[in-house]
C-alpha positions in Angstrom: 2.9 -8.8 -32.5 1.3 -5.5 -31.4 -0.9 -3.6 -33.8 -0.3 0.2 -34.3 -3.6 1.2 -32.7 -2.7 -0.7 -29.5 0.8 0.7 -29.4 -0.5 4.3 -30.1 -2.9 4.0 -27.2 -0.2 2.5 -24.9 2.3 5.2 -25.7 -0.2 8.0 -25.2 -1.3 6.7 -21.8 2.2 5.9 -20.6 3.7 9.3 -21.5 0.7 11.1 -20.0 1.1 9.2 -16.7 4.9 9.9 -16.6 4.3 13.6 -17.4 1.6 13.9 -14.7 3.8 12.3 -12.1 6.7 14.7 -12.9 4.3 17.7 -13.0 3.3 16.9 -9.4 6.8 16.5 -8.1 7.2 12.7 -8.2 10.3 10.9 -9.6 9.3 7.9 -11.8 11.9 5.5 -13.0 11.3 3.1 -15.9 11.8 -0.5 -15.0 11.6 -4.1 -16.3 10.2 -4.4 -19.8 9.6 -0.6 -20.2 13.3 0.1 -19.5 14.4 -2.8 -21.7 12.3 -1.7 -24.6 13.4 1.9 -24.3 17.1 1.0 -24.1 17.2 -1.5 -26.9 14.3 -0.5 -29.2 13.6 3.1 -28.3 10.0 2.0 -27.8 7.7 -0.7 -26.5 8.6 -4.3 -26.5 6.4 -5.8 -29.3 5.0 -8.5 -26.9 4.3 -6.2 -23.9 0.9 -5.0 -22.8 1.8 -3.0 -19.7 4.6 -0.8 -18.4 6.3 -0.6 -15.1 7.7 2.5 -13.5 9.0 2.7 -10.0 8.3 5.8 -7.8 11.0 7.1 -5.5 10.4 8.6 -2.0 6.6 8.4 -1.8 3.8 6.4 -0.2 0.4 5.1 -1.4 -1.4 7.7 0.7 0.7 10.6 -0.7 0.3 9.4 -4.3 -3.5 9.1 -3.9 -3.9 12.4 -2.2 -1.9 14.4 -4.7 -2.7 12.6 -8.0 -6.2 11.0 -7.8 -8.1 14.2 -8.8 -5.7 15.0 -11.6 -6.0 11.5 -13.0 -9.8 11.6 -12.9 -9.9 14.9 -14.7 -7.9 13.4 -17.5 -9.7 10.1 -17.9 -7.7 7.8 -15.7 -8.5 5.8 -12.6 -5.9 5.2 -9.9 -6.3 2.0 -7.9 -4.0 0.3 -5.4 -3.5 -3.4 -5.2 -2.2 -3.9 -1.7 -1.0 -7.5 -1.9 1.5 -6.6 -4.6 2.4 -3.0 -3.6 1.3 -1.8 -7.0 -0.7 1.2 -8.1 -2.5 0.7 -11.4 -3.3 3.8 -13.4 -6.1 2.6 -15.6 -6.9 4.6 -18.7 -10.6 4.5 -19.1 -10.2 3.1 -22.6 -9.5 -0.2 -21.0 -12.0 -2.6 -22.4 -12.6 -6.4 -21.9 -10.9 -7.4 -25.1 -7.8 -5.3 -25.0 -5.5 -4.1 -22.2 -4.7 -1.1 -24.3 -2.2 1.1 -22.7 -2.5 -0.4 -19.2 0.2 1.2 -17.0 1.3 -0.3 -13.8 3.0 2.0 -11.3 5.2 0.0 -8.9 5.9 1.8 -5.7 9.6 1.6 -5.0 10.3 1.3 -1.2 13.6 1.2 0.6 14.4 -2.1 2.4 16.4 -2.4 5.6 19.2 -4.1 3.7 22.7 -2.5 4.0 23.0 -2.4 0.2 20.1 0.1 -0.1 18.3 -2.2 -2.5 14.9 -1.4 -3.7 12.7 -4.5 -4.2 9.7 -5.1 -6.4 7.2 -6.7 -4.1 5.6 -8.7 -6.9 8.9 -10.1 -8.3 11.5 -9.8 -5.5 14.2 -11.4 -7.7 14.1 -8.4 -9.9 15.4 -5.4 -8.1 17.5 -2.3 -8.5 20.2 -1.3 -6.0 20.3 2.2 -4.9 23.6 2.7 -6.6 22.0 1.5 -9.9 19.0 3.9 -9.8 20.6 7.3 -9.7 21.5 9.5 -11.5 18.7 9.4 -14.0 18.9 9.9 -17.8 16.3 10.6 -20.5 16.0 7.4 -22.5 14.7 8.0 -26.0 11.2 6.6 -26.6 9.3 7.3 -29.8 10.8 10.7 -30.2 10.0 11.5 -26.6 11.6 9.9 -23.5 11.2 7.9 -20.4 13.3 8.4 -17.2 15.7 5.6 -16.6 19.0 4.9 -14.7 22.0 6.5 -16.3 24.0 3.2 -16.0 21.5 0.4 -16.4 23.5 -2.4 -18.0 24.5 -4.4 -14.9 20.9 -4.4 -13.7 19.6 -5.4 -17.1 22.0 -8.4 -17.3 21.1 -9.5 -13.8 17.3 -9.3 -14.5 17.2 -10.7 -18.0 20.5 -12.4 -18.7 21.5 -12.9 -22.3 18.0 -12.0 -23.5 18.7 -8.3 -22.8 21.9 -8.3 -24.9 21.9 -5.8 -27.8 22.6 -8.7 -30.3 19.5 -10.5 -29.2 17.2 -7.5 -28.8 18.4 -6.2 -32.2 16.3 -8.9 -33.9 13.1 -7.0 -32.8 11.6 -3.7 -33.7 9.3 -1.5 -31.6 5.7 -1.5 -32.8 4.8 1.5 -34.9 2.6 4.3 -33.5 0.3 6.6 -35.5 2.1 9.6 -37.1 -0.1 12.1 -35.2 0.8 10.5 -31.9 4.5 10.5 -32.6 4.4 14.2 -33.7 2.4 15.3 -30.6 4.8 13.7 -28.1 7.9 14.9 -30.0 6.6 18.5 -29.5 4.9 18.2 -26.1 7.6 16.1 -24.3 10.7 16.4 -26.4 13.9 14.5 -25.7 15.7 17.8 -25.3 13.8 20.6 -23.6 10.9 21.1 -21.2 7.6 19.2 -21.1 4.6 21.2 -22.2 2.2 20.1 -19.5 -0.5 22.6 -20.5 -0.6 21.1 -24.0 -0.7 17.5 -22.7 -3.4 18.3 -20.1 -5.6 20.0 -22.8 -5.3 16.9 -25.0 -6.3 14.4 -22.4 -9.0 16.6 -20.8 -10.6 16.9 -24.3 -10.3 13.1 -24.8 -11.9 12.4 -21.5 -14.9 14.5 -22.4 -15.6 12.9 -25.7 -18.8 10.7 -26.0 -16.7 7.7 -27.3 -14.3 7.9 -24.4 -17.2 8.0 -21.9 -18.7 4.9 -23.4 -15.3 3.2 -23.1 -15.2 4.3 -19.5 -18.5 2.4 -18.8 -17.1 -0.7 -20.5 -13.9 -0.4 -18.5 -15.7 0.0 -15.2 -17.7 -3.2 -16.0 -14.5 -5.1 -16.9 -12.9 -3.9 -13.6 -15.9 -5.0 -11.6 -15.9 -8.5 -13.2 -12.1 -8.8 -12.8 -12.2 -7.8 -9.2 -15.1 -10.2 -8.4 -13.1 -13.0 -10.1 -10.0 -12.4 -7.9 -12.0 -12.0 -4.7 -13.8 -15.3 -5.4 -10.4 -17.0 -6.2 -8.9 -15.7 -2.9 -11.9 -16.9 -0.9 -11.8 -20.4 -2.5 -8.1 -20.7 -1.8 -8.6 -19.6 1.8 -11.3 -22.2 2.3 -9.2 -24.9 0.7 -6.3 -24.1 3.0 -8.6 -24.1 6.0 -10.0 -27.6 5.2 -6.6 -29.2 4.5 
């Protein structure tokens, strides 16, 4: 259900975002569909067009202060959607007809509950308990890896039920990525060994400076403006409707 060019772009952007977070001292944890795909398919879910990663022990202000400049230099835009508690790291190849490689970064915050649960503000029924989050493991992902809980099965069953079972997920295959993309990430972010941040940074800095990428940036900015205007208008109309009822 996902073409190779789309999957290639998504994998590139996702692994860059995770690498940048780790380089700056943050601790991302794959969650929801990203974690499910990595665990069962060693790649993306073939029907997914985004990726969720929770961040431990941080705040929106800290994330923006420490990462915004790095993201801009590498062709990404970091925006915070306050009502859902989400940061969105938009690769500037985002264009109106394809959410290619859109990465959602969910800020994981501690609740006051005695069980130390961490809740997703957007979907509170899907959460990870503190005891389920740590320790972390490297979950294989297209020859590279994503960080995930070392013992995720209880949480997967609670969040997805029978759908997450190996027998069910075994019917699917992760979408293929371009051979060059696979080879790059196997070398720059190997499953075993250190991440080569200098090599990753050089790749994305060069990409951000290319004329084609800058054109995509303009298209992406236009899409974001139109999308933002749509949601602001929708919220206003809803508020007016509630006020008149």
